[in-house]
N, C-alpha and C positions, 0 to 999 in steps of 0.2 A: 627255671632255676630252683623254684621251691616246689615241694611235693604237695603240701597241704593247702586245700582251697576252702576258705571259710566264707565265700560269698553268698552261700545259701545253706539250707539244711545239710548237716553232715551225718549221713546215715551210717549205721553200725558196720555194714559190709565194707563201705569205703574206708572207715577208720581202720579196720583190720587189714585191708589191702595196703593202706598207707603205712601202717606199722612195718609191714614186710618190705615195702619199698624203701623206707627210711633206713632200716637196718641193713639192707643190701647196699644202698648208696653210701652210707657212712659206717661201713662195717669195721673200720679201725677204731671207732669211738663209741658206737651205739650197739646195744644188744637188747634182746627181749627174752622174757621168760613167762610162762604161764604159772601164776602163783595160786590159782584156785579155779573152781568152776562155779557158775551161778546155779540158781535153783533149776533152771531149764538146761543146764549143761553147757552154757556158753563160756568161752575162755575169759578169765580175768587176767589181763596182761600187764606186766611191769616192764618198763624200759630203763636201762641204765646208760647214762651219758658220762663217760669217763675216758681220760687219756690212756693210751696203751702202755704207759710206763710200768703199770703193775701187772702186765702179763696177759696172756690169752689162755683159753681153756681148750683142752683136748687137741692142742696143736693147730687149731684153726684160728679164724679171726673173731670168733665169738668171745666177748668179754665175760669174765666171771661175774655172775649176777649177785654175789655177795659184795658188801661194801669193802673197800680197801681199808684194812685195819689201821693204817697209819694216817688216813685222811679223814677229815670231817665229811659228813654226808647230810643230804637234805632230801626229804620225800615230798613230792607234790601229788595231790590226789584230786581227780575230777569225777563228776558224774555219780556221786553218792546218791543224790536226789535225781530221779530219772528225768524230770522235765527241765533240768537246768543245763541245757545244751551248751551254753556259753563256757561252762567250766571245762567241758571236754574239749571244745574247740581251742581254748586257750592252751591247755596242756600240749595238745598235738602241734599247734603252731609254734609254741616256744621251742619244742624239741627240734622242729624243722629249721627254725631260724638260728638257734644256738649252734647247731651242728654246722650250718653254713658259715657263720661268722668264725667259728673255731678253725675250720679248714682254710678260710681265706685270711686268717689272722687280722680281722678287722674288728673295730669296736662297735658296740650298739648303744647309742645314747650315753656315751661316756664310760660304759663298762668294757673292760678288757676281757672279752669272752674267753680267749685262749688261756689267759693266765688263771681265770676263775676255774675253768674246767680242769686245768692241771692241778689245782689245789683242792678241789672238792668233787666228791661223787654226787651226781644229780640223778635221782630216781623219780620216775613218773608212773602213776597208775591212772591213765587218762579216763578210763571207763570202769568205775568200781561197781556199777549196777547195770550191766549190759541188757538184762531182760527188761528192766524198767525203761531203758532208752528205746528198745524195740517197741514196747507198748505205746510210748508217747508218739513215736513216728508212724506206727502202722496199726494201732488199736489192739484191744485185748483179744480180738478174734484170731490174731496171728500167734498167740501164745499157746504153748503146749500145755499150760496150766489153765486153759480157758474155762473149763467146767467149774473150777473154784473161783476164778476171777469174776465170772459173770454174776456171782452172788454178792460181790463186795460193793460197798458204796463208793462212788467217786465223788470226792469233795471238790466240786467244780462242774463246769458245763459238759465236759467230755473227757476222753482218754488223754488228751494233751495236758491235762492237769495232774496226771499220775506222778507221784514222787517215790512210791514204795518199790520194793522188789516184786517178783512174781508170786510171793507168798502173802503180799499185802502188808509187809512189814517195812516201816520207815527205818532204814538202816542207821540213820543218824540219831536214833533213839534206842539202839539195840546193843551198844557197846557196854561191856561190863567194867565200868569205872568205879564200881562200889556204890552207885546210887540207883541201880535199876529198880530195886524194890520200892523206893519212894518216888521214882519218876512218875509224874502225873500224866494222865491222858486227857485230852480235851473230850468233853462229853460227846459220845457217839463214836469215838475212835478207840474204844477198848477192845475191839475185835478187828480182824484184818480188813483193811480198806485202802484207799488210794494214798493216804498219808497220815502220819502222826500216831499210828499204832506201834507201840514199842516192842511187840513180839510177845510170845508166851513165856520166854525165859531169856536172860542176857546171853549175848554171843550166840544166839540160836541160828543165825542165818549163815549160809556158806560164804556169802560175800563179806560179811563181818569177819568171819574167821580167816578168810584169805588175807585181809589187811592186818589182823592181829598177828597171825603167824609170820607174815612178811616183816613186820616191825620187830617182833621178838628175835627173829633170825639175824637182823641187821643192826639193831641199836642205832637208829638214825640220830644225828645231832639235833635236828629240829624237823618239824613237819608243817606243811601248809595244805589246808583243805580249801579248795575253791568252791564257792556256792554263787548264787546269782540274784540276790535281791536286797538292795539298800545302800550300795556304795559305802560300806563300812567294814570294820574288822572287829571280830570277837577274839580277844587276845589273852584273856585271863579270867579265871574263876576263883572264888573265895577258898575253895578246897585245896588249891595247888599254887596260888600266886606266890606264897612265901618261899617256895622251893628255889627260886631262881635268882635271888639276890638282886632284884631290880633289872636284870638283863632283859626280861621280857618287855618291861615298860620302856626301856631305852630303845629297843628295836621298834616297838610300836610307835614311839614318838618320832623316830626317824622316818618310818614308813608314812606316817601321817603328814609329815612335812614335805615329803617328796612326791607322794601320790594323792589321789582324790579320796582315798578310803578313810573315812573319819574314824577316830578313836572312840570306841564305846566304853561304857563304865565296866568295872570289874563285875562279872556275874556273881550274884550273891546267893541265890536259892538253888540248891542242887535238885529240888523237885522240878524246877523249870529248865535249868541248863544241863542237867546230867545226861550221860550216856551218848553224847556226840563223839565222833571220832577224835576231835581235838581234845575233848575232856578226858577221854580214855588215854590218849597219848601222854598228856601231862601227868595223869595220875599213875599210870603203869610204867611208862618209859622214863618219867621224871625229867623230861626235857620240854622246852617251850614248843608251843603249837599255836598256829594262827588260822582262823577261819575268815577268809575274805569273801565278802558279798560283792560281786563284780559289776553289777548293773543297777540302775535306778529302781527303787521300789515301785511295784505295781499292785494296787489294791486287789485282793481276792485271789492272789496266786497266779494270775495270768503272766506268762513270760513274754518278753519282747520278741519281735520277729527275728529269726536267725539272720536275716539279711542285714541287721543292724549291728552284728558282732564287731566288725572293724571299727565302727564309729563309737559304740558304747563301751567296748572292752579292750580290744587290741591296742587302740590308740593310747590307752591309759595304763594297761597292765602288762605290756609285753616284756618289760624288764624286771618285773617283780621276782621272777625266778632267779635272776642274776643278783638282785638285791639280797634275797634270802640266802643264796649261796655264800655271799660275802659275810652275812651275819653268822652263818655256820662256822666259818673260819674264826670269827671273833669269839664265839661261844667256846669253841675248842681251845683257843689260846687262853681264855680266861680260866677255864677249868684246869688246864695244865699248869698255869702260873700260881693258882690259889685253890688247890683241891680242897683245902680245909673249909673255905668259905662255901664251896659248892659241893659239899659232901654228899647231899642227896642225889646230885646229878652224876656222881662218879660211881655209884653202886651198880 
């Protein structure tokens, strides 16, 4: 019945294969597009889940990959950090299950899937850092950038601790949200390494620019970035919280009430919080963005076994995509009804 198998490690080749299978199986509602290339030339793929009411492209079943201008939209991103397999697995499994429930006209834990997808465009970038995921699963020796990678320090026991891309840049410290110059590096991470190096310039990495360009082209109503450590949500920073008229906190409080992901404090210091994808999205897109840490914290950066995905993540997070889709509808309605109050979000 379902395409995506998350019972064990989910390798990159299988992910690409499953994307093709899902788009073929659900070609009336699901389409894919390459939105960029990684350092090593791997495809960065976006998927759009949307009803066919808004037409097809080129006379076939492929949906237009831009958002429907009359509908709110939400972007879900996984795998920005290479070692965080759970975020990739969640995005792929949500796509699979949401398509199934849409076609069967069945609910999922009280969410009317068909109605939600008819009202919102759902976009997914399941693997934002494919080179990094390959390194985690197969080692730096399998990288075409091996000669450079072998000189870089790995902060951890081995290649399974790798978070960066194939240039040794931590993508979630590379976005140009206006704070790159002051963004601090942990001592020892001022040069390319397995994680925490912000890059030699903002937006320097092809993976970063793929997400930036995709967002600029689509103007999503909100964005969710999935990560993997702490069972919490980073939902606001001091530089942008005032833009949203309290809507971001209202959504966060509802999320906290319904799910296990605790509400963190508003991030205060851009030297520490700056240059993440969610920070960039708030600052540049002027829309709410949420970073959800999907699994319990483990000291030292070690990740949980992939075999624990269903127990630690899927059981708790499988409807978060539907939750945020409904919130996108609410944000869109609020802006339309009181554009003056949300002037910053209407620009």
